[in-house]
C-alpha positions as CSV (number, residue, x, y, z in Angstrom):
1,M,88.5,96.0,73.9
2,F,85.1,97.7,73.9
3,T,83.5,94.6,75.2
4,G,85.9,94.7,78.2
5,I,85.2,98.4,78.8
6,L,81.4,97.8,78.5
7,S,81.7,94.9,80.9
8,N,83.5,97.0,83.4
9,A,80.9,99.8,83.1
10,H,78.2,97.3,83.6
11,N,80.1,95.9,86.7
12,E,80.0,99.4,88.3
13,Q,76.2,99.1,88.3
14,V,75.9,95.6,89.7
15,G,77.1,93.9,92.9
16,L,80.4,92.3,93.7
17,S,79.3,88.8,92.8
18,A,78.5,89.9,89.2
19,Q,81.8,91.8,89.0
20,I,83.7,88.8,90.1
21,G,81.9,86.6,87.6
22,N,83.0,89.0,84.8
23,L,86.7,89.1,85.7
24,L,87.7,86.4,83.2
25,T,85.5,87.8,80.5
26,M,87.1,91.2,80.9
27,K,90.6,89.8,80.9
28,Y,89.9,87.8,77.8
29,H,88.6,90.8,75.8
30,L,91.4,93.1,77.0
31,T,94.1,90.5,76.2
32,R,92.5,89.9,72.8
33,A,92.5,93.6,72.1
34,T,96.3,93.7,72.8
35,E,96.8,90.7,70.5
36,L,94.9,92.3,67.7
37,N,96.7,95.7,68.1
38,P,99.9,95.4,70.2
39,H,100.3,99.2,69.9
40,D,97.0,100.0,71.5
41,A,98.1,102.0,74.6
42,T,94.5,102.2,76.0
43,A,94.1,98.4,75.9
44,W,97.4,97.9,77.6
45,T,96.6,100.4,80.3
46,L,93.2,98.8,80.9
47,L,94.7,95.3,81.1
48,G,97.3,96.7,83.6
49,I,94.5,98.1,85.7
50,W,92.8,94.7,85.6
51,H,96.0,93.1,87.0
52,Y,96.5,95.9,89.5
53,E,93.0,96.0,90.9
54,L,92.8,92.2,91.1
55,K,96.1,92.2,93.1
56,E,94.7,94.9,95.4
57,M,91.6,92.8,96.3
58,S,91.1,92.3,100.0
59,W,91.1,88.8,101.6
60,Y,87.3,88.7,101.9
61,Q,86.9,89.7,98.3
62,I,89.3,86.9,97.3
63,K,87.3,84.4,99.4
64,L,84.1,85.5,97.7
65,A,85.8,85.3,94.3
66,N,87.0,81.8,95.1
67,T,83.4,80.8,96.0
68,F,82.1,82.0,92.6
69,L,85.1,81.2,90.3
70,G,86.7,78.3,92.1
71,K,90.0,80.3,92.0
72,V,90.8,84.0,91.7
73,P,92.5,84.6,88.4
74,D,96.3,85.1,88.6
75,A,97.5,88.7,88.7
76,S,100.6,90.4,90.0
77,Y,102.0,93.9,90.3
78,E,104.8,92.8,87.9
79,E,102.2,91.9,85.2
80,A,100.4,95.2,85.8
81,L,103.7,97.1,85.4
82,E,104.5,95.2,82.2
83,C,101.2,96.3,80.7
84,F,101.6,99.9,81.8
85,M,105.1,100.0,80.4
86,K,103.9,98.6,77.0
87,A,101.2,101.3,77.0
88,E,103.9,103.9,77.7
89,Q,106.1,102.5,74.9
90,S,103.2,102.7,72.5
91,N,102.2,106.3,73.4
92,P,104.8,108.0,75.6
93,K,103.3,110.4,78.1
94,G,100.0,109.9,76.3
95,W,97.9,109.4,79.4
96,N,98.7,110.9,82.7
97,R,96.9,108.1,84.5
98,N,99.2,105.5,83.0
99,V,102.3,107.3,84.0
100,F,100.9,107.6,87.5
101,L,100.1,103.9,87.6
102,I,103.7,103.1,86.6
103,G,104.8,105.1,89.7
104,K,102.2,103.5,91.9
105,V,103.0,100.0,91.0
106,N,106.7,100.7,91.4
107,F,105.9,102.0,94.9
108,R,104.0,98.8,95.7
109,L,107.0,96.8,94.5
110,G,109.4,98.8,96.6
111,N,111.2,100.4,93.7
112,M,111.1,103.8,95.4
113,E,113.5,105.6,93.1
114,L,111.5,104.6,90.0
115,A,108.2,105.4,91.8
116,R,109.4,108.9,92.7
117,T,110.6,109.5,89.1
118,Y,107.2,108.6,87.6
119,L,105.1,110.3,90.2
120,E,107.1,113.5,89.8
121,E,106.8,113.2,86.1
122,V,103.0,113.2,86.4
123,L,103.1,116.5,88.1
124,T,104.9,118.1,85.1
125,M,102.5,116.7,82.5
126,K,99.9,118.9,80.8
127,H,96.3,118.5,81.9
128,T,94.2,117.5,78.9
129,I,91.2,115.7,80.4
130,E,89.3,116.0,83.7
131,D,91.0,112.9,85.1
132,D,94.4,114.6,85.1
133,T,93.5,116.8,88.1
134,E,92.6,113.7,90.1
135,V,95.8,112.0,89.0
136,D,97.9,114.9,90.2
137,S,96.2,114.8,93.5
138,E,96.8,111.0,93.9
139,A,100.4,111.5,92.8
140,R,101.0,114.2,95.4
141,K,99.4,112.0,98.1
142,L,101.6,109.1,97.3
143,L,104.7,111.3,97.1
144,S,104.0,112.5,100.6
145,K,104.6,108.9,101.8
146,F,108.3,109.1,100.8
């Protein structure tokens, strides 16, 4: 898992072409981490983020990825949601961001009732890390679209 995290941290410092080149490496290491420890909520959340972010790629990023990889790796909102739900099962309400992402993916899938439930849940959760304030803000913004 740490290889996947380090690869992602490295990607933030390099250009899009390097990021695209590391997509498969990241997925391999995150998937491997979930295989080695199926109860690792962090690994499941990060793998879900991998699927979600890949699905959110714009058409020009996909064209660029196809140039470098031959084909963009498969990803879907459903796979992202499955990963986020496994993280939630492993560590219920353990990470505000994961609960938010469950709501956000449900929003993208058109499951508005579930999306609202999870997004509202985020707003009731205790803030334990700096990221939680940002998550609250993002949840409020998404809830305003209902």
